[in-house]
Structures are given as C-alpha cells and as structure tokens.
N, C-alpha and C positions, 0 to 999 in steps of 0.2 A: 538677514540671510535665510534662504529656504532650508528647512530641516525636516528630517523624518523622526518620528517618535522613538524608533528603536535606537537612534543615535543621540538622544537628547542629553544623556549624561555628559557628553563632550561639550555641551553648549551652556553649562551653568553660568549664570550672570549675564548671558548675552541676549540680545533681542533677536528673535527668530520669527519666521513665517511658517505656519503649518497649514497645509492644504488637505482638507479631509471632510469628515461628516460628523454631525452631531449624534452621538450614540444615546445620550441621556442628558437630562437637565433637571436641576432642582434649584430652588431659590430660597434665600434667607434674608428677607428685608431688602437691604441695599447691596446684596451680593448674589450673583448667579454662579452656580457651580456647574460647569459644562463638561461633560465627558466627551472627548473627541477621539476619533479613530482615523487613521490614515492608511490602513492596510498593513502597516508595520507594527502597530501596537495601539494601546489606549492610554490616554493621559487626561488628568483633570485640569481644566483651565478655569481660573478664578477671575470673574469679571465684576469689578466694583463700580457702582454708580459714580463715585467720586472721581475715578480715573477716566472712565470713558464718556461721562456726561449723561444727562437725562434722556436725550433722544435715542442714543445708541443702546442704552440700558433697557429702555422701554421696548425697543424693537426686538431685543433678544428675548423679551418676555413671551413672545408668541412663536418662537421657532419650534417646528415640529421635529420629531425623531427622524433621523436620516436626512435632514436638510444639509446640503453641501455648503461648506463655509471655508473662508480663508481667514485665519486668525493670526494676528501679530501680538507678541508679548515677550516678557522677560522670563527666562528659565530660572526657577528657584528650587533649591534642594529642600525636601520635606520628608522626613523619615516616616511620617504617617501616611504618605501618599503611596498608592500602588506603583511600584517601579522607582519610588524614592524621589520623584521630581514633579513639580507642577508648573503651570504657565500663568503668570500674572498678565491678563489681557490688556492691551493698549488700544486695539482696534479689531473689529470683526466685520467681514464682508460676506453677505449671502450670495452664493453662486446659483444654487437651484433649490427652490422650496420643496418641502415634503409635507403632505397633509394626510392624516389618518393612516399612518404607516401600519400595515396589517400584523406585524409581529411585534407585540408589546412585551414588556418584562414579565407579564403574567404567564401562567402555564398554558401551553397549546398542545393539542393532540398531535401524534406523529404524522397522521395523514394530512392534517392541516399544514404542518410544517413542510412535508415532502412536496405538497402541491405548490409551495412557495419556496422551494429549495434555492432559487436564484436570489432570494432575499435572506433566507435562513443562514447562508454561508457568511453573512456579515456579522453574526453574533460572536462573542468572545470564544465560546467553546469550539464552534466550527472553524473559526479563524485559527485557533491553536492546533486543531487536528490537521488542517491543510498545510500549516507551516511545518509540522512534524513530518507529514507526507513528503513535502519538498526536501527536507533534510535527509530522509531515508533514500529517496531517489538519487540525490546528490552523492550520498555516501556509497551507494551501489556503483555508480559510474566511476567515482574516484577509485574504489577498490579494484575494479577490473582494469581500468586504464593504468593504474599503478603497478599492475602485475603483468603487463604486456599483452593483455587481451585486446583484440581488434573488434570494434563495433561493426557488425555486418548484418544489417536489418533484413528481415525476411518478409515475403509477401503476406498481405492480409487477404487477398483473393487467392484461393487455392483450388486446384482441379480435383483434389481428393483429400481424404481425411487421414490424420495420423492413426486413428483408432476406429475407423468406420464412420458412417455419416449420421448415426442415430442422434447424436447430440450437437449437430452442426446446423447453422442457419444457411439455407440455400439462397442464392442470389442470382437473378437473371443476368447473364453475362452476354450482352448483345442479343442477337435474334434467337439463336437456337442452342445456346450453351448454358448449362447450370454451373455456377461456381459456388464455393462455400467460403464463409468467413472463417478465418483460421482459428483453431483452438490451441495451436502451438506452432512455434517456428522451428521446432526441433529437427525435423527431417532435412529442411533446407540448411539448418545450422550445421548438421553433420557434413554436408557438402562443403560449406564454408570452412569448416575445421580441416578438411582434407586439403584445402588450398592455403589456409592461413595459419594453421596450427592450433592457436587458442583464440576463440572468438566468443562473442555474446551478441544476442539480439535483445531488444527491449521495446516492447510495444503492446498495443491492445490485443487481447485475445477474446474469443467468444465461445460460450458454451450454452447450448439450447436445452440444458437439463431443466425440467419443470420442477425446480426445487424452490422451496419457500423458507429454507432455514436461515438463521442469522449469519451463516458463514458463506452464503452463495450470492454471487452476482452473475448476470448473463454477459456482461462486458467488464473485463478487468485487465489490469496491466501485469505483465509478467516479464521478468528478466531470465534469460536462458543462456548460461555459458555452456560451451562444448569444447572438449579438448581431444586432440589426436594423441595417440600413445598414452592413454590414461585408463585407469581401472576404477572399480567401485570404491576402493580405499581413497583414491585421489578425490573423488566426488565428496566423500564424507569429510575429508580434511578441508577442502575448498569451501564447502557449505558452512562448516563450523567457523572458519576464519571470517567468512562474509558476515554471518550473524553477529559475531563478536564485534566486528568493525562497525556495523550499523548501530548497535546498541551503545557502544562507546561514544560514537559521534553524536547521537541524539542526547545522551546524558551531558556531553560537553557543551553542546550549542543550543539546546532547546529546553533547558531547565524551567524557564519561565512558562513555556507552553505546557509542560508536564504538570506544573503547579496549578495552572488554570484548570486542567483536566482532573486535578486531585489524584494524580497517578501516584501509587506507592512506588517511589523510585528505588527503594531497597530491593524490590523484586527484580528490577532491571540490573541493579548493581551486582546481583548474584550470577548474572549471565557471563560466565567465564569458561574458557576451554580448560580441560577437555569436557565434552558433553558425554553423558551416559549413552551406552550403546547396548542393544539387545537384538537377538534374532527374532524373527516372526514366531518360531517355535516357542521361545521363552515368553513372548508376549501372550500367546494363546494360553499357556499354563497360568500366567498371572490372572488373566480374565476369568478363567475357570475357577481359580481359587477365590476370586472376588464374587463368585456366584452369578456371573453373567452367562446367558445362554449362547455361548459362542462356540462354534465348531471349526476345527482346522479346515482351511480351504476357503473360508469366508473373508470378505474384506472388512476392514474396520469401519464402524459407524461412529458418529460423533460421540456417543456415550463411551464406546470402547476407547477412543483416543483420549478422552478426558480421564478415564480411570487409569490408563497407563501413564499419562504425562503428569498427573497430580502427585505422583510419587517423587518427583524431582523438582528442583528449583531452577532448572535451565532446560533448554530443548533436549528432547529424547530422540535418538536415532534408532529406528527399527529397520532392520535389513533382512534381505532374503525372503521375500514373500513368495507364495505359490505362483508359478509361471502362469497358471490358468487364469488368474485375476489381473495379470499385468499385460501391457501392450505387446504386440507381436515383435517389436524391435528389441525387447529386453534380452540380454544374453543369459542363457541358463547357467547355473552353477555347475562347473565340471564335476564337482564331487557329488552333487545331488541334482540331476537335471530337472527334477520336478520343481525346483526353486529358481527364481530369477535373481540376478545380481543387481537388485534395486534397493533403494533406501527411501524412507519417509522421515522427515524431520517434524516432530510433533512439538509445537510450542507449549510452554507451561501454562498453567492457569486455565486449561480447558479451551485454548484457542485453535486447536486442531493442526492439521498439516499445513506448514508454510513452505516446505521444500519437498519436491519429489523428483527422483532421478535415479541414475545408475549407469551400468556399463551396457553399451549397445552390442547388438548381435553383429559380429564382423564376418561370419561364415556365410558365403553365398548360398550354398545348398540348403542349409538350415533356415536361412531367412526366406527362401522360396517356399519351403515347407510350411513355415509359420504363416505366410501370406495366404496360402491355400487353406490352412486350418481355420483362419479367421474369416474365410470367405470374402477376401478382398480382391478387387480386380488387378491382376498382375500388370496389365498394360499401363495402369496409372502410376505404377511404382518402378517402371523400367529405369528411369533416371536415378532413382534411389538405389536400385540394384547395381547400377554402374559403379557406385562407390566401392562395392565389394569386388567388382571385376577388375578394377584398375588401381591396384596398390592398396588393398584393404589393410587396416591396422586396428589394434585394440583402441577403442575410443569411448568416451563417457561424458556425461553432462547432467544438468538438472534444470528445473524451472522453479523460480520462487515467485509466489504471488504477492504483489505489492500491497494490495488491500488487506489481506489477512495479516501481513506483517505489521501494517499500520494499526489494525485493530488490536493486536496483541500489545504492541509497544505503548499505545495510548490507553490501553485498558478499557476498550469500548465494548458495550454489550452487543452491538449489531454492526455488521459490515457496511450498512448503508451510509454511515457517516464518514467513511474513509476516502471517498472520492467526491469531487464537486457535484456531479450529476449521476447518481446511481441508476443502473438499469437492472430491473428485477422482473420476476415473472409477470407482475401486474403493474409495473411502473415504467412508463416510457415518456412521461411528462414531468417537469419541463425539459 
C-alpha cells in the first residue's frame, strides 16, 4: 500500500510503497543505507544485497542525491532510527535520475544557497521551517474562524496608500493610471467590518522600504482582523489570545520540526497569558535607564525593541505611542491627545514587533484634519470617509506579520528562511 513517511508508525510490520527522493546514501559492504524524503518527513531505508539481489543492489550504488525513487519495503520499529522506524527494502524503482546535485551536505554560503532556493527548500532544516509556517497559518485561520470572524480579503492593487506612497511599489494599471501594491488591507477591512462586524483578511503585502535588516522582507504575508464596536483593550486581548493559540498549536503538532531546528521549546512553553504591558512613557524611561540615546517622541529601532523585550519571557505589549509617529487613522487618547490608542506586540528573544494595531479614528472631522496634516489627497479617501458619514462606530484591529512570527517561533537568525522564496532589497531571484 502507498504510505507517507509522517504516517509510518501506523504501518509497522506492513509492506508499504514510498514515493520520494534520495536525500542521502551510504554503504557498508552488502548493505546500502538510503535516507529517503517524501515531503512529509525523512526515513532510513535499509537495502541488503541478499534481499534485493546483485543487480538491483549494484544499480543503487550509483544513485545521485535527489534521484526520485519508488521504494517498496517492510516497516520495522528501531529505537535507534530518527523517528523510531526504518524500511527494509524489497524493491527500488528509479523515476528520475539526478547527477551532480549542487547542494551537498558540506557548508555552503548564504548567497550560494539563496541563488538555489528552489533546491535549498528540500533540506531538513528548510523543510521543518516551512511545515511550522504551515501550522502557524492553519492555527491563525482556525483561531479567527472559531471566533466568528469572516474572511473578507482585500485588494492587492490599491489606488492610494494607507500611510502615503513613500514605501509603496507603483504599478502601471492599464494606459494612464498608476496603482500601488498594497502595504495593508486595513482601510478596506474597516469597511468590511462595518458590513460584517468581525472580519479578517489574510494575504501578501508589499513594503518598498530600502531596508537590509534581518527582520525585513519587501513581500510578506499578514493577517489583519478588524472589529466593529471595539477598543484598544479588545485588540490587546485578541492579539494575546491569538499568539497563545499559535504557540500552543505548534508545540502540540510540530515538536519534531522544532527538534530538527534545535529550538529551545522551554522558551515557547513560557508563552502564556497574561502578557506584560507597559505604556510608551514607561518604555522610554527603561531605555534611558539602560543608557540608550532615546528621546521621547522617537520610534523604536531594533535595538530598543530588543532591550525592552529581553526583560520578559513572553511577548511585551507597548501601548499609547506619540500620535506624530503613528498613521493618520489612529484614534488619539482622549485623556492625552498627543498619544495614539495603539499597541505593538514585541516578541521575546529580540525578534521585534510581530503585531501592530489599535483603535481607529471614528470622528469624521478629526479624520479629515489628520488627512490634511499628513498631506494626503482627500479625494482618494472619500470612500473611507463615508464609513464615518454613515453610521460610524468605535472600531479596532491589528496586523500580524507571518514571517516575523515564524522567525520567532522557529528561533531563526534571519527572516529570509521563513518563506519559500524571499523578496528582499537585492533578492528577486529565483
């Protein structure tokens, strides 16, 4: 019967057919030890000359790394084997030969591997990362679907920007129109929330920042929930519950992958509610005490976020930033209008902001004023202003970057490994 490696424990003692690729091979006299992969995992297949015969055994002598094969054999429990099982091979069929495979078990430079990303993703480490990514995305969808949120996706082509066009990619939209690749679905999401109550969008977003840090991609995936009749406190509670649910799900279902990545799971097991919370004012005081040259009114850099978050073993919520450094649609704090009712979730271990959001500005006159202050074209936002003209309500939401979340949960040094084909300042191939 056909089987997948991830299900092999259910097949002990049975003859199975595995369809996959040869990841590695070593020989010991009359036995070949073949490491096979099939996309669901890796397993050792033991091929003895006595069982398969001289001809088949000799043919297997010359199989190159990543040759595609169909292997038949009997599943046997072996405590010494990774995963606890091996296959005793009875027959092997070559589907597609592979010669001089460019990614060998030796060390390769990052640029070399990135140029061959389409092949690099076949390795155990990248395989593990992408399976954790899948689990995180699955957990996100289940979380919102289970809480009555409606998926209402927003356009990727947009006529105007959420926060000005300085960090947007312009696109020729037919003959005489310039569109932009979206940097957030939020404004459209607010309209969706006015129709459907609780919504989320989930898709690719694009930022044309010329940034080369280990935390930045120019194309990344973001989930953005938006809620009608909601406040900053609702955002903080929802974001906290989402992160707890994701971490619990990965710990429950992807332990094997975390082991492959040598992730310290005790760090993830500490991620429990409630998360610590502090105001921007309190954060500034901490940074000053730590000797950082930070002045009130500035936005946090990577070092600032790391210094703040390393004091805790779970994400830190920093709220009420200066309005001047936040987007035009953020609601001012009625008690201190110079502050915005926004929050950033800073992941522990120096992974930076994974969630940013807050309460939206529901007052029409104030929103008009903010659009003028930010020198944005009012005509491009008339539809957005309609949301305040026709039944405005307090509403709030946030965005969570999938890649930064994957980097943190997997314990990765650089965000480029969190997506199959990363797009960065100097990386558009493959």
